[in-house]
matplotlib code that plots the C-alpha trace (Angstrom):
import matplotlib.pyplot as plt

x = [54.4, 51.1, 51.0, 48.4, 47.3, 43.6, 41.3, 40.0, 43.6, 44.0, 40.8, 41.7, 45.1, 43.6, 41.1, 43.8, 45.9, 43.7, 46.7, 47.5, 44.0, 44.5, 47.9, 46.5, 43.6, 46.0, 48.1, 45.0, 42.8, 43.5, 43.5, 40.2, 38.5, 39.9, 38.6, 35.2, 33.3, 34.5, 33.8, 30.4, 29.6, 30.7, 28.6, 25.5, 26.1, 26.4, 23.3, 21.4, 22.6, 21.7, 18.3, 17.8, 18.9, 16.6, 13.7, 14.5, 14.7, 11.4, 9.8, 11.2, 9.9, 6.5, 6.4, 7.5, 4.9, 2.2, 3.2, 3.5, 0.1, -1.4, 0.1, -1.1, -4.6, -4.4, -3.2, -6.0, -8.5, -7.1, -7.2, -10.8, -11.5, -9.7, -11.6, -14.8, -13.8, -12.7, -16.0, -17.7, -15.4, -16.1, -19.8, -19.4, -17.3, -20.0, -22.4, -20.0, -19.5, -23.3, -23.5, -20.6, -22.3, -25.4, -23.3, -21.5, -24.9, -25.9, -22.7, -23.2, -26.6, -25.1, -22.3, -24.9, -26.7, -23.5, -22.5, -25.8, -25.3, -21.8, -23.1, -25.8, -23.3, -20.9, -23.7, -24.7, -21.1, -20.6, -23.9, -22.9, -19.4, -21.1, -23.4, -20.5, -18.5, -21.5, -22.1, -18.4, -18.5, -21.5, -19.9, -16.6, -18.4, -20.0, -16.5, -15.2, -14.7, -12.9, -10.7, -9.7, -9.1, -6.8, -4.7, -4.8, -7.1, -10.6, -13.0, -14.8, -16.8, -17.0, -16.4, -19.3, -19.0, -19.8, -17.0, -14.6, -15.8, -15.1, -11.6, -11.0, -12.4, -10.1, -6.9, -4.5, -5.4, -3.7, -1.4, -4.0, -6.0, -9.7, -10.0, -8.1, -10.2, -13.4, -12.2, -11.2, -14.5, -16.3, -13.8, -15.3, -14.5, -12.5, -12.9, -11.7, -10.0, -7.9, -4.7, -4.2, -2.5, -5.4, -3.8, -6.3, -5.7, -7.5, -8.0, -8.6, -10.2, -10.8, -13.1, -13.5, -14.7, -11.2, -8.7, -6.3, -3.6, -6.2, -7.6, -4.1, -3.3, -6.5, -6.1, -2.5, -3.5, -6.5, -4.4, -1.8, -4.5, -5.9, -2.4, -1.9, -5.3, -5.3, -1.7, -2.6, -1.3, -3.4, -3.4, -4.2, -6.3, -7.6, -10.5, -11.9, -12.7, -9.8, -6.7, -4.6, -1.3, 0.5, -0.2, 1.1, 4.5, 2.9, 1.1, 4.4, 6.0, 3.5, 2.8, -0.7, -2.9, -5.1, -8.6, -9.8, -13.6, -14.8, -17.1, -19.5, -19.9, -20.8, -23.4, -26.9, -29.1]
y = [69.7, 68.9, 66.3, 63.6, 61.8, 61.0, 60.3, 63.8, 65.1, 62.9, 64.2, 67.8, 67.4, 65.7, 68.6, 71.1, 69.2, 67.7, 66.4, 64.2, 62.8, 62.0, 60.4, 58.4, 57.2, 56.1, 54.3, 52.5, 51.8, 49.8, 51.5, 49.7, 51.1, 54.5, 54.4, 52.9, 56.2, 57.3, 54.0, 53.8, 57.2, 56.1, 52.9, 55.0, 57.2, 54.1, 52.5, 55.8, 55.8, 52.0, 52.7, 55.5, 53.2, 50.4, 52.9, 53.9, 50.2, 49.5, 52.4, 51.1, 47.6, 49.0, 50.8, 47.6, 45.5, 48.0, 48.1, 44.3, 43.9, 46.3, 44.4, 41.1, 42.6, 43.5, 39.9, 38.4, 40.6, 39.4, 35.7, 36.2, 37.4, 34.4, 32.1, 33.6, 33.1, 29.5, 28.9, 30.0, 27.8, 24.9, 25.5, 25.5, 22.3, 20.7, 21.5, 20.0, 16.9, 16.5, 16.7, 14.2, 11.9, 12.0, 11.4, 8.5, 7.0, 7.3, 5.6, 2.9, 2.2, 2.2, -0.1, -2.4, -2.5, -2.9, -5.8, -7.4, -6.9, -8.3, -11.4, -11.7, -11.1, -13.7, -16.2, -15.6, -15.8, -19.1, -20.5, -19.4, -21.0, -24.3, -24.1, -23.5, -26.3, -28.7, -27.8, -28.3, -31.7, -32.8, -31.8, -33.5, -36.7, -36.7, -36.4, -39.5, -41.6, -38.7, -38.2, -41.9, -41.7, -38.7, -41.0, -43.8, -45.8, -47.1, -46.5, -49.6, -48.1, -45.4, -46.7, -46.1, -45.0, -48.5, -49.9, -47.3, -48.3, -51.9, -51.1, -49.2, -52.0, -54.6, -52.5, -51.7, -48.1, -47.9, -45.0, -43.0, -40.3, -40.4, -37.1, -38.4, -41.6, -39.5, -37.3, -40.3, -42.0, -38.9, -38.3, -36.5, -39.4, -42.6, -44.8, -48.2, -48.4, -50.7, -49.9, -50.9, -54.1, -55.0, -53.8, -52.9, -49.4, -46.6, -42.8, -40.4, -37.2, -34.0, -31.4, -27.7, -24.6, -23.1, -25.8, -25.0, -26.6, -28.5, -30.2, -31.3, -32.6, -34.6, -36.1, -37.2, -38.6, -40.5, -42.0, -43.1, -44.7, -46.6, -48.0, -48.9, -50.6, -52.5, -52.8, -51.4, -48.4, -45.2, -41.8, -38.4, -35.9, -32.4, -31.1, -27.6, -24.5, -22.5, -23.4, -21.4, -20.3, -21.6, -25.2, -24.9, -26.6, -29.9, -30.4, -29.8, -32.5, -35.1, -36.2, -34.9, -34.5, -31.6, -32.0, -28.7, -28.0, -25.4, -22.4, -23.9, -27.1, -24.9, -22.8, -23.2, -25.1]
z = [87.1, 88.7, 91.3, 90.8, 93.9, 93.2, 90.2, 90.5, 90.1, 87.0, 85.4, 86.2, 84.6, 81.5, 81.3, 81.5, 78.9, 76.2, 74.3, 77.2, 77.1, 73.4, 74.1, 77.0, 74.8, 72.1, 74.7, 76.3, 73.2, 70.0, 66.6, 65.8, 68.8, 68.1, 64.6, 65.6, 65.9, 62.4, 60.9, 62.4, 61.1, 57.6, 58.0, 58.9, 55.9, 53.6, 55.0, 54.4, 50.8, 50.5, 51.9, 49.4, 46.6, 47.8, 48.0, 44.4, 43.3, 45.1, 43.3, 39.9, 40.7, 41.7, 38.3, 36.5, 38.3, 37.6, 33.9, 33.7, 35.4, 32.9, 30.0, 31.4, 31.8, 28.1, 27.3, 29.5, 27.6, 24.3, 25.5, 26.5, 23.0, 21.6, 23.9, 22.8, 19.2, 19.9, 21.5, 18.4, 16.3, 18.6, 18.2, 14.4, 14.5, 16.7, 13.9, 11.4, 13.5, 13.8, 10.0, 9.6, 12.0, 9.8, 6.7, 8.5, 9.4, 5.7, 4.6, 7.2, 5.7, 2.2, 3.4, 4.9, 1.6, -0.3, 2.0, 1.3, -2.4, -2.2, -0.4, -3.0, -5.9, -4.4, -4.2, -7.7, -8.8, -6.9, -8.3, -11.8, -11.4, -10.3, -13.3, -15.7, -14.1, -14.3, -17.9, -18.8, -17.0, -19.1, -22.3, -21.4, -20.4, -23.8, -25.2, -23.3, -26.3, -28.1, -25.1, -25.3, -29.0, -28.6, -26.4, -29.1, -26.9, -27.3, -24.5, -23.3, -20.4, -17.7, -14.2, -11.8, -8.3, -7.0, -9.1, -7.7, -4.1, -4.9, -6.0, -2.8, -0.7, -2.3, -2.2, 0.6, 1.5, 4.9, 4.0, 2.0, 3.7, 4.0, 2.2, -0.8, -1.0, -0.7, -3.6, -5.7, -5.5, -6.7, -9.6, -12.6, -14.9, -14.8, -17.9, -18.9, -22.3, -24.4, -26.4, -30.0, -28.8, -26.6, -23.3, -20.7, -19.2, -17.5, -18.0, -15.1, -16.2, -14.1, -15.7, -15.0, -16.9, -16.2, -15.3, -12.5, -10.3, -8.2, -11.3, -12.4, -8.9, -8.7, -12.2, -11.5, -8.1, -9.5, -12.3, -9.8, -7.6, -10.6, -11.4, -7.7, -7.3, -10.6, -11.6, -15.0, -16.9, -16.3, -18.0, -16.4, -18.4, -17.6, -19.7, -19.8, -21.9, -20.4, -18.3, -15.9, -17.4, -14.3, -15.2, -18.8, -18.0, -16.8, -20.1, -22.0, -19.9, -21.1, -17.6, -18.0, -21.1, -22.0, -23.7, -25.0, -24.9, -27.4, -26.9, -29.4, -27.2, -24.2, -26.0, -24.7, -27.0]

ax = plt.figure().add_subplot(projection="3d")
ax.plot(x, y, z, "-o")
ax.set_aspect("equal")
plt.show()
């Protein structure tokens, strides 16, 4: 057996017996360190393979990006065509809008004229209504004695506005509104009459071409005022050529009397 005294002797012995070197290495180094060269070589090989795969992936991505860019270029070109078409459509709509603006302007002028005609027509209608109401009032006033006779009364006179004012002045009107008193003193007709037994009474008549709820309310109110101011019995009458169907029930109740004017009475002479 060789004698080992120095490091050189150890190296010479290991050179002469490689198996000793391997056994010494196994004794001194861990399995991980022993396997490190082999594992590193495998790692290098795997990295080379990964790099190759990455290069292939990059090449595929480059081809995909190129194809996608080409498609987007085609899409952009088509959108450019669409934009051009939309611009032409917008130009046409601008023309249509301009025409519609002119049409609207014409309709505005027509509406303005129509509004003017409506105002004129309303004024004519209002004036005609007043004329018809005034004519009906004149005819009913001429029928005053007949209205009284229909109630089994005999008319003695029609009360003037001054006489109505005197009644108001001599009565307690504290709880009566100013508007009601003003309406009462311009009543269409309030007449004094006598019954068959000589009883003095009054008749309050409201007159319209077409009688409505306002006429019935005024007639009833004026008759009530006459009873309140004089202590005498008073009758409420509405007279006209036509009457609103909605006031039919009050005539059937006999609270209010209806005096019908005829078309012949309202014909122009």
